[in-house]
PDB file of the backbone (N, CA, C, O) and the ligand in Angstrom, with CONECT records:
HET     ZN  A 101       1
ATOM      1  N   MET A   1      92.646 -75.269  24.976  1.00  0.00           N
ATOM      2  CA  MET A   1      91.822 -74.513  25.820  1.00  0.00           C
ATOM      3  C   MET A   1      90.716 -73.726  24.830  1.00  0.00           C
ATOM      4  O   MET A   1      91.021 -73.279  23.724  1.00  0.00           O
ATOM      5  N   LYS A   2      89.401 -73.637  25.416  1.00  0.00           N
ATOM      6  CA  LYS A   2      88.111 -73.185  24.449  1.00  0.00           C
ATOM      7  C   LYS A   2      88.436 -71.642  24.538  1.00  0.00           C
ATOM      8  O   LYS A   2      88.984 -71.209  25.551  1.00  0.00           O
ATOM      9  N   ALA A   3      88.126 -70.863  23.556  1.00  0.00           N
ATOM     10  CA  ALA A   3      88.071 -69.531  23.344  1.00  0.00           C
ATOM     11  C   ALA A   3      86.870 -68.994  24.528  1.00  0.00           C
ATOM     12  O   ALA A   3      85.777 -69.560  24.533  1.00  0.00           O
ATOM     13  N   SER A   4      87.099 -68.102  25.312  1.00  0.00           N
ATOM     14  CA  SER A   4      86.114 -67.595  26.194  1.00  0.00           C
ATOM     15  C   SER A   4      85.261 -66.345  25.734  1.00  0.00           C
ATOM     16  O   SER A   4      85.828 -65.377  25.229  1.00  0.00           O
ATOM     17  N   ALA A   5      84.038 -66.374  25.895  1.00  0.00           N
ATOM     18  CA  ALA A   5      83.151 -65.457  25.543  1.00  0.00           C
ATOM     19  C   ALA A   5      83.504 -64.156  26.499  1.00  0.00           C
ATOM     20  O   ALA A   5      83.140 -63.062  26.068  1.00  0.00           O
ATOM     21  N   ASN A   6      84.155 -64.202  27.708  1.00  0.00           N
ATOM     22  CA  ASN A   6      84.488 -63.174  28.485  1.00  0.00           C
ATOM     23  C   ASN A   6      85.636 -62.370  27.998  1.00  0.00           C
ATOM     24  O   ASN A   6      85.979 -61.366  28.621  1.00  0.00           O
ATOM     25  N   HIS A   7      86.303 -62.784  26.827  1.00  0.00           N
ATOM     26  CA  HIS A   7      87.350 -62.235  26.376  1.00  0.00           C
ATOM     27  C   HIS A   7      87.304 -61.695  24.912  1.00  0.00           C
ATOM     28  O   HIS A   7      87.844 -62.317  23.998  1.00  0.00           O
ATOM     29  N   PRO A   8      86.715 -60.648  24.740  1.00  0.00           N
ATOM     30  CA  PRO A   8      86.233 -60.054  23.445  1.00  0.00           C
ATOM     31  C   PRO A   8      87.663 -59.828  22.704  1.00  0.00           C
ATOM     32  O   PRO A   8      88.714 -59.721  23.336  1.00  0.00           O
ATOM     33  N   ASP A   9      87.574 -59.769  21.289  1.00  0.00           N
ATOM     34  CA  ASP A   9      88.686 -59.335  20.535  1.00  0.00           C
ATOM     35  C   ASP A   9      89.152 -57.905  20.681  1.00  0.00           C
ATOM     36  O   ASP A   9      88.309 -57.028  20.491  1.00  0.00           O
ATOM     37  N   TYR A  10      90.573 -57.506  21.041  1.00  0.00           N
ATOM     38  CA  TYR A  10      91.001 -56.477  21.262  1.00  0.00           C
ATOM     39  C   TYR A  10      91.805 -56.284  19.999  1.00  0.00           C
ATOM     40  O   TYR A  10      92.846 -56.905  19.784  1.00  0.00           O
ATOM     41  N   ILE A  11      91.177 -55.222  19.008  1.00  0.00           N
ATOM     42  CA  ILE A  11      91.895 -54.950  17.788  1.00  0.00           C
ATOM     43  C   ILE A  11      92.383 -53.694  17.671  1.00  0.00           C
ATOM     44  O   ILE A  11      91.989 -52.815  18.438  1.00  0.00           O
ATOM     45  N   SER A  12      93.253 -53.457  16.749  1.00  0.00           N
ATOM     46  CA  SER A  12      93.775 -52.311  16.322  1.00  0.00           C
ATOM     47  C   SER A  12      92.486 -51.303  15.827  1.00  0.00           C
ATOM     48  O   SER A  12      91.516 -51.839  15.291  1.00  0.00           O
ATOM     49  N   THR A  13      92.509 -50.088  15.992  1.00  0.00           N
ATOM     50  CA  THR A  13      91.422 -49.262  15.816  1.00  0.00           C
ATOM     51  C   THR A  13      91.734 -47.778  15.212  1.00  0.00           C
ATOM     52  O   THR A  13      92.629 -47.097  15.712  1.00  0.00           O
ATOM     53  N   LYS A  14      91.141 -47.420  14.375  1.00  0.00           N
ATOM     54  CA  LYS A  14      91.447 -45.982  14.056  1.00  0.00           C
ATOM     55  C   LYS A  14      90.149 -45.144  14.278  1.00  0.00           C
ATOM     56  O   LYS A  14      89.069 -45.392  13.743  1.00  0.00           O
ATOM     57  N   ILE A  15      90.432 -43.996  15.242  1.00  0.00           N
ATOM     58  CA  ILE A  15      89.141 -43.180  15.407  1.00  0.00           C
ATOM     59  C   ILE A  15      89.495 -41.951  14.677  1.00  0.00           C
ATOM     60  O   ILE A  15      90.606 -41.427  14.761  1.00  0.00           O
ATOM     61  N   THR A  16      88.495 -41.489  13.936  1.00  0.00           N
ATOM     62  CA  THR A  16      88.470 -40.475  12.990  1.00  0.00           C
ATOM     63  C   THR A  16      87.732 -39.483  13.739  1.00  0.00           C
ATOM     64  O   THR A  16      86.637 -39.882  14.136  1.00  0.00           O
ATOM     65  N   CYS A  17      88.109 -38.044  14.100  1.00  0.00           N
ATOM     66  CA  CYS A  17      87.356 -36.906  14.405  1.00  0.00           C
ATOM     67  C   CYS A  17      87.119 -36.086  13.331  1.00  0.00           C
ATOM     68  O   CYS A  17      87.923 -35.908  12.415  1.00  0.00           O
ATOM     69  N   SER A  18      85.736 -35.446  13.445  1.00  0.00           N
ATOM     70  CA  SER A  18      85.331 -34.564  12.427  1.00  0.00           C
ATOM     71  C   SER A  18      86.352 -33.321  11.934  1.00  0.00           C
ATOM     72  O   SER A  18      86.244 -32.637  10.917  1.00  0.00           O
ATOM     73  N   CYS A  19      87.348 -33.252  12.952  1.00  0.00           N
ATOM     74  CA  CYS A  19      88.342 -32.041  12.631  1.00  0.00           C
ATOM     75  C   CYS A  19      89.540 -32.450  11.759  1.00  0.00           C
ATOM     76  O   CYS A  19      90.368 -31.686  11.262  1.00  0.00           O
ATOM     77  N   GLY A  20      89.485 -33.844  11.658  1.00  0.00           N
ATOM     78  CA  GLY A  20      90.564 -34.343  10.797  1.00  0.00           C
ATOM     79  C   GLY A  20      91.561 -35.153  11.387  1.00  0.00           C
ATOM     80  O   GLY A  20      92.367 -35.832  10.751  1.00  0.00           O
ATOM     81  N   THR A  21      91.484 -35.060  12.703  1.00  0.00           N
ATOM     82  CA  THR A  21      92.461 -35.892  13.764  1.00  0.00           C
ATOM     83  C   THR A  21      92.219 -37.388  13.679  1.00  0.00           C
ATOM     84  O   THR A  21      91.085 -37.833  13.854  1.00  0.00           O
ATOM     85  N   ILE A  22      93.195 -38.132  13.430  1.00  0.00           N
ATOM     86  CA  ILE A  22      93.008 -39.631  13.376  1.00  0.00           C
ATOM     87  C   ILE A  22      93.796 -40.129  14.611  1.00  0.00           C
ATOM     88  O   ILE A  22      94.942 -39.716  14.793  1.00  0.00           O
ATOM     89  N   TYR A  23      93.253 -40.949  15.411  1.00  0.00           N
ATOM     90  CA  TYR A  23      93.794 -41.767  16.560  1.00  0.00           C
ATOM     91  C   TYR A  23      94.223 -43.019  16.225  1.00  0.00           C
ATOM     92  O   TYR A  23      93.291 -43.692  15.785  1.00  0.00           O
ATOM     93  N   ASP A  24      95.221 -43.570  16.259  1.00  0.00           N
ATOM     94  CA  ASP A  24      95.516 -45.126  16.277  1.00  0.00           C
ATOM     95  C   ASP A  24      95.446 -45.510  17.647  1.00  0.00           C
ATOM     96  O   ASP A  24      96.236 -44.986  18.431  1.00  0.00           O
ATOM     97  N   THR A  25      94.511 -46.457  18.107  1.00  0.00           N
ATOM     98  CA  THR A  25      94.601 -47.015  19.081  1.00  0.00           C
ATOM     99  C   THR A  25      94.152 -48.495  19.243  1.00  0.00           C
ATOM    100  O   THR A  25      94.588 -49.235  18.361  1.00  0.00           O
ATOM    101  N   PHE A  26      93.425 -49.037  20.123  1.00  0.00           N
ATOM    102  CA  PHE A  26      92.974 -50.298  20.245  1.00  0.00           C
ATOM    103  C   PHE A  26      91.610 -50.284  20.999  1.00  0.00           C
ATOM    104  O   PHE A  26      91.346 -49.559  21.959  1.00  0.00           O
ATOM    105  N   SER A  27      90.749 -51.238  20.390  1.00  0.00           N
ATOM    106  CA  SER A  27      89.482 -51.374  21.179  1.00  0.00           C
ATOM    107  C   SER A  27      88.809 -52.429  20.571  1.00  0.00           C
ATOM    108  O   SER A  27      89.247 -52.997  19.570  1.00  0.00           O
ATOM    109  N   THR A  28      87.622 -52.758  21.203  1.00  0.00           N
ATOM    110  CA  THR A  28      86.780 -54.025  20.959  1.00  0.00           C
ATOM    111  C   THR A  28      85.926 -53.638  19.862  1.00  0.00           C
ATOM    112  O   THR A  28      85.313 -54.543  19.296  1.00  0.00           O
ATOM    113  N   LYS A  29      85.760 -52.307  19.415  1.00  0.00           N
ATOM    114  CA  LYS A  29      84.767 -52.073  18.345  1.00  0.00           C
ATOM    115  C   LYS A  29      85.132 -51.845  16.874  1.00  0.00           C
ATOM    116  O   LYS A  29      84.394 -51.858  15.890  1.00  0.00           O
ATOM    117  N   GLY A  30      86.315 -51.654  16.955  1.00  0.00           N
ATOM    118  CA  GLY A  30      86.902 -51.445  15.548  1.00  0.00           C
ATOM    119  C   GLY A  30      87.004 -50.065  15.049  1.00  0.00           C
ATOM    120  O   GLY A  30      86.899 -49.210  15.928  1.00  0.00           O
ATOM    121  N   ASP A  31      87.184 -49.647  13.852  1.00  0.00           N
ATOM    122  CA  ASP A  31      87.093 -48.144  13.486  1.00  0.00           C
ATOM    123  C   ASP A  31      85.734 -47.395  13.814  1.00  0.00           C
ATOM    124  O   ASP A  31      84.602 -47.843  13.636  1.00  0.00           O
ATOM    125  N   PHE A  32      86.091 -46.151  14.336  1.00  0.00           N
ATOM    126  CA  PHE A  32      84.667 -45.135  14.294  1.00  0.00           C
ATOM    127  C   PHE A  32      85.060 -43.924  14.369  1.00  0.00           C
ATOM    128  O   PHE A  32      86.244 -43.594  14.429  1.00  0.00           O
ATOM    129  N   ALA A  33      84.081 -43.143  14.372  1.00  0.00           N
ATOM    130  CA  ALA A  33      84.323 -41.686  14.049  1.00  0.00           C
ATOM    131  C   ALA A  33      83.956 -40.912  15.473  1.00  0.00           C
ATOM    132  O   ALA A  33      83.214 -41.549  16.221  1.00  0.00           O
ATOM    133  N   VAL A  34      84.264 -40.001  15.789  1.00  0.00           N
ATOM    134  CA  VAL A  34      83.780 -39.044  16.841  1.00  0.00           C
ATOM    135  C   VAL A  34      83.532 -37.580  16.173  1.00  0.00           C
ATOM    136  O   VAL A  34      83.855 -37.393  15.000  1.00  0.00           O
ATOM    137  N   GLU A  35      82.954 -36.563  16.949  1.00  0.00           N
ATOM    138  CA  GLU A  35      82.592 -35.378  16.423  1.00  0.00           C
ATOM    139  C   GLU A  35      83.574 -34.217  17.051  1.00  0.00           C
ATOM    140  O   GLU A  35      84.040 -33.248  16.452  1.00  0.00           O
ATOM    141  N   VAL A  36      83.756 -34.590  18.431  1.00  0.00           N
ATOM    142  CA  VAL A  36      84.747 -33.706  19.074  1.00  0.00           C
ATOM    143  C   VAL A  36      86.036 -34.646  19.570  1.00  0.00           C
ATOM    144  O   VAL A  36      85.901 -35.824  19.902  1.00  0.00           O
ATOM    145  N   CYS A  37      87.223 -33.976  19.567  1.00  0.00           N
ATOM    146  CA  CYS A  37      88.204 -34.766  20.313  1.00  0.00           C
ATOM    147  C   CYS A  37      88.977 -33.716  21.199  1.00  0.00           C
ATOM    148  O   CYS A  37      88.512 -32.577  21.247  1.00  0.00           O
ATOM    149  N   SER A  38      90.023 -33.988  21.844  1.00  0.00           N
ATOM    150  CA  SER A  38      90.910 -33.126  22.618  1.00  0.00           C
ATOM    151  C   SER A  38      91.765 -32.210  21.790  1.00  0.00           C
ATOM    152  O   SER A  38      92.431 -31.306  22.296  1.00  0.00           O
ATOM    153  N   ALA A  39      91.729 -32.473  20.484  1.00  0.00           N
ATOM    154  CA  ALA A  39      92.426 -31.477  19.538  1.00  0.00           C
ATOM    155  C   ALA A  39      91.501 -30.294  19.075  1.00  0.00           C
ATOM    156  O   ALA A  39      91.905 -29.215  18.642  1.00  0.00           O
ATOM    157  N   CYS A  40      90.118 -30.700  19.247  1.00  0.00           N
ATOM    158  CA  CYS A  40      89.350 -29.510  18.763  1.00  0.00           C
ATOM    159  C   CYS A  40      88.217 -29.191  19.609  1.00  0.00           C
ATOM    160  O   CYS A  40      87.290 -28.500  19.186  1.00  0.00           O
ATOM    161  N   HIS A  41      88.251 -29.716  20.923  1.00  0.00           N
ATOM    162  CA  HIS A  41      87.176 -29.252  21.713  1.00  0.00           C
ATOM    163  C   HIS A  41      87.545 -28.024  22.450  1.00  0.00           C
ATOM    164  O   HIS A  41      88.658 -27.907  22.964  1.00  0.00           O
ATOM    165  N   PRO A  42      86.545 -27.013  22.520  1.00  0.00           N
ATOM    166  CA  PRO A  42      86.817 -25.861  23.039  1.00  0.00           C
ATOM    167  C   PRO A  42      87.454 -25.692  24.656  1.00  0.00           C
ATOM    168  O   PRO A  42      88.017 -24.684  25.083  1.00  0.00           O
ATOM    169  N   TYR A  43      87.214 -26.884  25.367  1.00  0.00           N
ATOM    170  CA  TYR A  43      87.767 -26.921  26.746  1.00  0.00           C
ATOM    171  C   TYR A  43      89.395 -27.139  26.463  1.00  0.00           C
ATOM    172  O   TYR A  43      90.165 -26.703  27.319  1.00  0.00           O
ATOM    173  N   TYR A  44      89.895 -27.746  25.385  1.00  0.00           N
ATOM    174  CA  TYR A  44      91.250 -27.819  25.336  1.00  0.00           C
ATOM    175  C   TYR A  44      91.884 -26.848  24.674  1.00  0.00           C
ATOM    176  O   TYR A  44      92.992 -26.406  24.975  1.00  0.00           O
ATOM    177  N   THR A  45      91.035 -26.409  23.539  1.00  0.00           N
ATOM    178  CA  THR A  45      91.722 -25.062  22.624  1.00  0.00           C
ATOM    179  C   THR A  45      91.773 -23.892  23.509  1.00  0.00           C
ATOM    180  O   THR A  45      92.777 -23.183  23.563  1.00  0.00           O
ATOM    181  N   GLY A  46      90.774 -23.682  24.167  1.00  0.00           N
ATOM    182  CA  GLY A  46      90.709 -22.371  25.063  1.00  0.00           C
ATOM    183  C   GLY A  46      89.874 -21.344  24.156  1.00  0.00           C
ATOM    184  O   GLY A  46      89.531 -20.249  24.602  1.00  0.00           O
ATOM    185  N   LYS A  47      89.554 -21.786  22.793  1.00  0.00           N
ATOM    186  CA  LYS A  47      88.728 -20.802  22.050  1.00  0.00           C
ATOM    187  C   LYS A  47      87.384 -21.458  22.423  1.00  0.00           C
ATOM    188  O   LYS A  47      87.113 -22.630  22.682  1.00  0.00           O
ATOM    189  N   GLN A  48      86.397 -20.012  22.357  1.00  0.00           N
ATOM    190  CA  GLN A  48      85.065 -20.405  22.476  1.00  0.00           C
ATOM    191  C   GLN A  48      84.191 -20.756  21.156  1.00  0.00           C
ATOM    192  O   GLN A  48      84.159 -19.861  20.311  1.00  0.00           O
ATOM    193  N   LYS A  49      83.650 -21.659  20.942  1.00  0.00           N
ATOM    194  CA  LYS A  49      82.905 -22.057  19.609  1.00  0.00           C
ATOM    195  C   LYS A  49      81.528 -22.469  20.310  1.00  0.00           C
ATOM    196  O   LYS A  49      81.359 -23.268  21.230  1.00  0.00           O
ATOM    197  N   ILE A  50      80.587 -21.694  19.613  1.00  0.00           N
ATOM    198  CA  ILE A  50      79.194 -21.914  19.924  1.00  0.00           C
ATOM    199  C   ILE A  50      78.443 -22.861  18.854  1.00  0.00           C
ATOM    200  O   ILE A  50      78.568 -22.418  17.712  1.00  0.00           O
ATOM    201  N   VAL A  51      77.849 -23.807  18.920  1.00  0.00           N
ATOM    202  CA  VAL A  51      77.384 -24.452  17.782  1.00  0.00           C
ATOM    203  C   VAL A  51      75.725 -23.954  17.795  1.00  0.00           C
ATOM    204  O   VAL A  51      74.840 -24.329  18.564  1.00  0.00           O
ATOM    205  N   ASP A  52      75.665 -23.255  16.986  1.00  0.00           N
ATOM    206  CA  ASP A  52      74.307 -22.479  16.844  1.00  0.00           C
ATOM    207  C   ASP A  52      73.653 -22.538  15.477  1.00  0.00           C
ATOM    208  O   ASP A  52      73.320 -21.507  14.893  1.00  0.00           O
ATOM    209  N   ALA A  53      73.517 -23.446  15.094  1.00  0.00           N
ATOM    210  CA  ALA A  53      72.781 -23.588  13.663  1.00  0.00           C
ATOM    211  C   ALA A  53      71.401 -23.058  13.444  1.00  0.00           C
ATOM    212  O   ALA A  53      71.053 -22.593  12.358  1.00  0.00           O
ATOM    213  N   ALA A  54      70.607 -23.134  14.505  1.00  0.00           N
ATOM    214  CA  ALA A  54      69.395 -22.374  14.491  1.00  0.00           C
ATOM    215  C   ALA A  54      69.377 -20.797  14.790  1.00  0.00           C
ATOM    216  O   ALA A  54      68.308 -20.267  15.092  1.00  0.00           O
ATOM    217  N   GLY A  55      70.369 -20.169  14.720  1.00  0.00           N
ATOM    218  CA  GLY A  55      70.599 -18.852  15.060  1.00  0.00           C
ATOM    219  C   GLY A  55      69.895 -18.383  16.259  1.00  0.00           C
ATOM    220  O   GLY A  55      69.503 -17.216  16.258  1.00  0.00           O
ATOM    221  N   ARG A  56      69.686 -19.099  17.245  1.00  0.00           N
ATOM    222  CA  ARG A  56      69.255 -18.740  18.532  1.00  0.00           C
ATOM    223  C   ARG A  56      70.052 -17.740  19.202  1.00  0.00           C
ATOM    224  O   ARG A  56      69.431 -16.969  19.934  1.00  0.00           O
ATOM    225  N   VAL A  57      71.325 -17.592  19.099  1.00  0.00           N
ATOM    226  CA  VAL A  57      72.200 -16.731  19.907  1.00  0.00           C
ATOM    227  C   VAL A  57      71.703 -15.179  19.183  1.00  0.00           C
ATOM    228  O   VAL A  57      71.382 -14.169  19.808  1.00  0.00           O
ATOM    229  N   ASP A  58      71.747 -15.325  17.941  1.00  0.00           N
ATOM    230  CA  ASP A  58      71.327 -13.969  17.253  1.00  0.00           C
ATOM    231  C   ASP A  58      69.947 -13.693  17.460  1.00  0.00           C
ATOM    232  O   ASP A  58      69.650 -12.503  17.364  1.00  0.00           O
ATOM    233  N   ARG A  59      69.071 -14.453  17.708  1.00  0.00           N
ATOM    234  CA  ARG A  59      67.741 -14.139  18.135  1.00  0.00           C
ATOM    235  C   ARG A  59      67.333 -13.397  19.679  1.00  0.00           C
ATOM    236  O   ARG A  59      66.449 -12.623  20.047  1.00  0.00           O
ATOM    237  N   PHE A  60      68.439 -14.060  20.309  1.00  0.00           N
ATOM    238  CA  PHE A  60      68.448 -13.679  21.837  1.00  0.00           C
ATOM    239  C   PHE A  60      69.102 -12.344  21.807  1.00  0.00           C
ATOM    240  O   PHE A  60      68.606 -11.496  22.549  1.00  0.00           O
ATOM    241  N   ASN A  61      70.016 -12.042  21.160  1.00  0.00           N
ATOM    242  CA  ASN A  61      70.695 -10.768  21.085  1.00  0.00           C
ATOM    243  C   ASN A  61      70.002  -9.611  20.554  1.00  0.00           C
ATOM    244  O   ASN A  61      70.289  -8.451  20.851  1.00  0.00           O
ATOM    245  N   LYS A  62      68.962 -10.009  19.657  1.00  0.00           N
ATOM    246  CA  LYS A  62      67.996  -9.166  18.856  1.00  0.00           C
ATOM    247  C   LYS A  62      67.303  -8.670  19.936  1.00  0.00           C
ATOM    248  O   LYS A  62      67.431  -7.523  20.363  1.00  0.00           O
ATOM    249  N   LYS A  63      66.384  -9.727  20.500  1.00  0.00           N
ATOM    250  CA  LYS A  63      65.521  -9.531  21.497  1.00  0.00           C
ATOM    251  C   LYS A  63      65.815  -8.626  22.732  1.00  0.00           C
ATOM    252  O   LYS A  63      65.028  -7.850  23.275  1.00  0.00           O
ATOM    253  N   TYR A  64      67.063  -8.877  23.048  1.00  0.00           N
ATOM    254  CA  TYR A  64      67.392  -7.997  24.241  1.00  0.00           C
ATOM    255  C   TYR A  64      68.297  -6.871  23.957  1.00  0.00           C
ATOM    256  O   TYR A  64      68.899  -6.187  24.785  1.00  0.00           O
ATOM    257  N   LYS A  65      68.314  -6.759  22.524  1.00  0.00           N
ATOM    258  CA  LYS A  65      69.115  -5.740  21.888  1.00  0.00           C
ATOM    259  C   LYS A  65      70.507  -5.621  22.513  1.00  0.00           C
ATOM    260  O   LYS A  65      71.020  -4.559  22.868  1.00  0.00           O
ATOM    261  N   ARG A  66      70.935  -6.569  22.585  1.00  0.00           N
ATOM    262  CA  ARG A  66      72.492  -6.802  23.074  1.00  0.00           C
ATOM    263  C   ARG A  66      73.309  -6.470  21.969  1.00  0.00           C
ATOM    264  O   ARG A  66      72.920  -6.996  20.926  1.00  0.00           O
ATOM    265  N   ASP A  67      74.356  -5.739  21.863  1.00  0.00           N
ATOM    266  CA  ASP A  67      75.122  -5.382  20.833  1.00  0.00           C
ATOM    267  C   ASP A  67      76.648  -6.246  20.752  1.00  0.00           C
ATOM    268  O   ASP A  67      77.671  -5.658  21.104  1.00  0.00           O
ATOM    269  N   THR A  68      76.687  -7.277  20.399  1.00  0.00           N
ATOM    270  CA  THR A  68      77.873  -7.996  20.609  1.00  0.00           C
ATOM    271  C   THR A  68      79.201  -7.528  20.025  1.00  0.00           C
ATOM    272  O   THR A  68      80.290  -8.003  20.349  1.00  0.00           O
ATOM    273  N   ALA A  69      79.032  -6.653  19.227  1.00  0.00           N
ATOM    274  CA  ALA A  69      80.233  -5.975  18.693  1.00  0.00           C
ATOM    275  C   ALA A  69      80.766  -4.990  19.635  1.00  0.00           C
ATOM    276  O   ALA A  69      81.924  -4.627  19.429  1.00  0.00           O
ATOM    277  N   ALA A  70      80.126  -4.482  20.645  1.00  0.00           N
ATOM    278  CA  ALA A  70      80.796  -3.645  21.515  1.00  0.00           C
ATOM    279  C   ALA A  70      81.472  -4.434  22.547  1.00  0.00           C
ATOM    280  O   ALA A  70      82.238  -3.714  23.187  1.00  0.00           O
ATOM    281  N   GLU A  71      81.466  -5.661  22.946  1.00  0.00           N
ATOM    282  CA  GLU A  71      82.000  -6.151  23.815  1.00  0.00           C
ATOM    283  C   GLU A  71      83.369  -6.420  23.531  1.00  0.00           C
ATOM    284  O   GLU A  71      84.083  -6.953  24.380  1.00  0.00           O
TER     285      GLU A  71
HETATM  286 ZN    ZN A 101      88.950 -33.310  16.901  1.00  0.00          ZN2+
END
């Protein structure tokens, strides 16, 4: 029987997260990396983590004189 183009190779895959967690699974894509996973995403950890590299939250707090320490 001829190999069909409708059935891509389903291969063993390692998905690496930026938090260090590695998932062994299967995909048609091969190894790849992700930025968040269920082990580190705030939705699952219950911890709030704001990605604020540009300091926009600080600027907002300063502009409206919000004191974050008081909360
Ligand atoms: Zn993760």
